[in-house]
C-alpha positions in Angstrom: 116.5 23.3 115.7 119.3 25.1 117.5 122.0 22.9 116.0 120.4 22.9 112.5 119.8 26.7 112.2 123.4 27.5 111.2 123.2 24.9 108.5 119.9 26.3 107.2 121.3 29.8 107.1 124.4 28.5 105.3 122.3 26.6 102.8 120.0 29.7 102.2 123.0 32.0 101.8 124.7 29.6 99.3 121.5 29.8 97.3 121.7 33.5 97.0 119.5 34.5 99.9 120.2 37.1 102.6 118.6 35.7 105.7 118.0 37.7 108.9 117.6 35.4 112.0 115.1 36.7 114.6 114.8 34.7 117.8 111.7 34.6 120.0 112.1 35.3 123.7 108.5 34.9 125.0 105.1 33.7 124.0 103.6 36.0 121.4 107.0 37.4 120.4 106.8 35.9 116.9 103.7 38.1 116.2 105.8 41.2 116.9 108.8 40.0 115.0 106.8 39.0 111.9 104.9 42.3 111.9 108.0 44.4 112.1 109.7 42.4 109.4 106.7 42.7 107.1 106.6 46.5 107.7 110.3 46.7 106.8 109.6 45.2 103.4 110.6 41.6 103.9 110.2 39.4 100.9 109.5 36.3 102.9 108.9 35.7 106.6 109.8 32.2 107.6 108.3 30.5 110.7 110.8 28.0 112.0 109.0 25.8 114.5 105.7 24.1 115.2 102.1 25.1 114.6 102.1 27.6 117.4 105.0 29.5 115.9 103.4 29.4 112.5 100.2 30.8 114.0 102.0 33.6 115.7 103.7 34.6 112.4 100.4 34.6 110.5 98.9 36.8 113.2 101.9 39.1 112.7 101.4 39.2 108.9 97.7 40.1 109.0 95.9 43.0 110.6 92.3 44.2 110.1 91.8 41.3 107.6 94.6 42.6 105.4 98.2 41.5 104.9 100.9 43.8 106.2 103.3 44.5 103.3 103.9 41.9 100.6 105.8 39.3 102.5 105.1 35.6 101.7 104.9 33.1 104.4 107.6 30.4 104.6 107.4 27.4 106.9 110.2 25.2 108.3 108.7 22.2 110.2 110.8 22.2 113.3 108.3 21.9 116.1 106.8 19.0 118.0 103.6 19.0 116.0 104.2 20.8 112.7 100.8 19.6 111.4 100.2 22.5 109.0 103.4 21.5 107.2 102.1 17.9 106.7 99.4 19.2 104.3 102.1 20.3 101.9 104.5 17.4 102.4 107.3 19.5 104.0 109.8 17.1 105.6 111.1 17.4 109.2 113.8 19.9 108.7 117.4 18.8 108.3 118.9 22.3 107.8 119.7 21.5 104.2 116.3 21.7 102.5 114.9 25.0 101.2 111.4 23.5 100.6 108.8 26.0 102.0 111.4 28.8 102.1 112.1 29.9 98.5 110.6 29.3 95.1 107.0 29.6 94.0 104.1 30.7 96.0 100.4 29.6 96.2 97.4 31.6 97.6 96.7 30.7 101.2 93.3 31.2 102.8 93.3 32.6 106.4 90.6 31.9 108.9 89.5 34.7 111.3 87.7 33.6 114.5 86.2 35.7 117.2 85.5 34.1 120.6 84.8 35.0 124.2 87.4 35.6 127.0 87.0 37.0 130.5 88.3 40.4 129.2 85.8 40.4 126.3 85.7 39.2 122.7 89.1 38.5 120.9 89.9 38.0 117.3 92.5 35.5 116.1 93.7 34.4 112.7 94.4 30.7 111.9 95.5 28.7 108.8 95.3 25.1 110.0 92.5 23.9 112.3 90.4 25.5 115.0 88.0 23.6 117.2 85.6 24.0 120.1 84.8 21.3 122.7 86.6 18.3 123.9 89.5 18.7 121.4 90.2 22.2 122.7 90.0 20.9 126.3 92.6 18.3 125.3 94.9 21.0 123.9 94.5 22.9 127.2 95.5 19.8 129.2 98.4 19.0 126.8 99.8 22.5 127.5 100.5 21.4 131.1 102.5 18.3 130.0 106.3 18.2 129.6 107.4 19.3 126.1 109.8 16.4 126.0 106.8 14.2 125.2 106.7 15.9 121.8 103.8 15.2 119.5 102.5 12.5 121.9 101.5 15.2 124.4 98.1 15.5 122.6 97.4 11.7 122.8 98.5 11.5 126.4 96.2 14.4 127.4 93.3 13.0 125.4 92.2 10.0 127.5 91.8 11.8 130.8 90.0 14.7 129.0 87.7 12.2 127.4 86.7 10.7 130.8 85.8 14.1 132.3 84.2 15.9 129.4 80.4 16.2 129.1 78.6 16.8 125.7 76.1 19.7 125.5 73.6 21.3 123.2 75.2 23.3 120.4 74.1 25.2 117.3 76.6 25.1 114.5 76.3 27.0 111.2 78.3 27.1 108.0 76.9 29.4 105.4 73.3 28.1 104.9 73.8 24.8 106.8 72.8 24.4 110.4 73.0 21.7 113.1 71.3 21.9 116.5 71.6 19.1 119.0 74.1 17.5 121.4 77.7 17.3 120.5 81.1 17.0 122.1 83.4 18.6 119.5 83.3 20.8 116.5 86.3 21.1 114.1 86.8 24.0 111.6 89.5 22.8 109.2 91.3 24.9 106.7 94.1 22.3 106.2 94.3 18.6 106.8 96.2 17.5 109.9 96.2 18.3 113.6 97.0 16.7 117.0 100.4 15.4 116.1 99.7 13.7 112.8 95.9 13.0 112.8 94.6 13.2 109.2 91.5 14.9 110.4 90.2 16.6 107.2 91.6 14.6 104.2 89.9 16.7 101.6 90.5 20.2 102.9 92.2 22.6 100.5 93.8 25.7 102.1 93.1 27.6 98.9 89.5 26.8 98.1 87.9 29.7 100.0 85.9 27.6 102.5 86.4 25.7 105.8 85.3 22.1 106.3 83.4 21.5 109.6 83.0 18.2 111.5 80.5 18.1 114.4 81.0 15.0 116.5 77.5 14.0 117.6 78.1 10.4 118.6 78.8 9.1 122.1 82.3 9.9 123.5 83.2 6.2 123.4 83.3 6.5 119.6 86.9 7.8 120.1 88.1 4.3 120.8 87.2 3.2 117.2 87.6 6.6 115.4 91.1 7.6 116.4 92.9 4.9 114.6 90.9 5.7 111.5 91.5 9.4 111.9 95.3 8.9 111.8 94.8 7.2 108.4 92.3 9.7 107.2 89.6 7.1 106.8 87.0 8.2 109.3 84.7 9.9 106.9 81.8 9.6 106.1 80.4 8.5 109.4 76.9 8.8 110.8 78.3 10.1 114.1 79.9 13.1 112.4 77.9 15.9 110.8 79.9 17.5 107.9 79.4 21.0 106.6 81.4 23.5 104.7 81.3 27.3 104.3 83.0 30.6 104.2 81.3 31.9 107.3 79.8 30.2 110.4 79.3 30.1 114.1 79.4 27.8 117.2 77.0 28.5 120.1 76.6 26.2 123.1 74.5 26.0 126.2 77.7 26.2 128.3 81.0 27.9 127.3 83.1 25.5 125.4 86.9 26.0 125.2 88.2 27.1 121.8 91.7 26.5 120.3 93.2 27.7 117.0 96.3 26.0 115.4 97.0 24.3 118.8 96.8 27.5 120.8 94.1 28.3 123.3 92.0 31.2 122.1 89.0 31.5 124.5 85.5 30.0 124.7 82.2 29.9 122.7 80.3 31.8 121.4 82.5 31.6 118.3 82.2 33.3 114.9 84.5 32.5 111.9 85.1 33.7 108.4 87.5 32.4 105.8 89.5 35.1 104.0 90.3 33.6 100.6 93.9 33.9 99.4 94.8 36.5 101.9 98.5 35.4 102.2 101.0 33.7 99.8 102.7 30.5 100.9 106.1 29.5 99.7 106.0 25.9 98.4 109.7 25.5 97.3 
């Protein structure tokens, strides 16, 4: 995005905007930058990058389940994954499109999850997909791979993670629904894509006030047949996947399962989540 950023600024300025470019210098820096911009009265805070950058900006725009200021969220798909942007059809950025930066806004649900860490419980906000189990273990493994692999990092990390991961007893709730039994992964979807283009939750609507859950209860070898269907969004319904939906819920397991949110490691189970309807506004162009 380094070469395209000046073109983006030029395009936005020509359209009458007055952009201020803020560059991250460390992990978590986008949280601080977004929070400061919102407190200074920014009209729109644009996340230029992948899902991790978007997640940090969201966590900067929200505190104590309330938005900071009145800033709308803008998204420029410039990272290796950029899965959240796929739900809204944002193109890979060329520096000349203002889609997702200016124009109309729509309400955007924000998920809040609380999970365990060695230092105690932590709370994190997410807008795309959170999960506990084998998928989160894959994200953890992918973090160790070279970034030059791009969106294929997740798939490269998946197969060795699959070989070593062991299913366990879990209890998953979503509003009044409950599942208790063995599982190897639980997905909490607010939007539709994750893992570098997997169409994991084809019917999710980030403005409907609920999350869509998928509990993978079948044998791990189901991945060999499911993954090609997941990329096409044709894996549901399936008897090996328990589906639920709800505004609040939880994941408990007999052993601590890793948890990720929007592609960033968050902690381990036990996990509690709540969807905060329409908490932010999203620019749609």
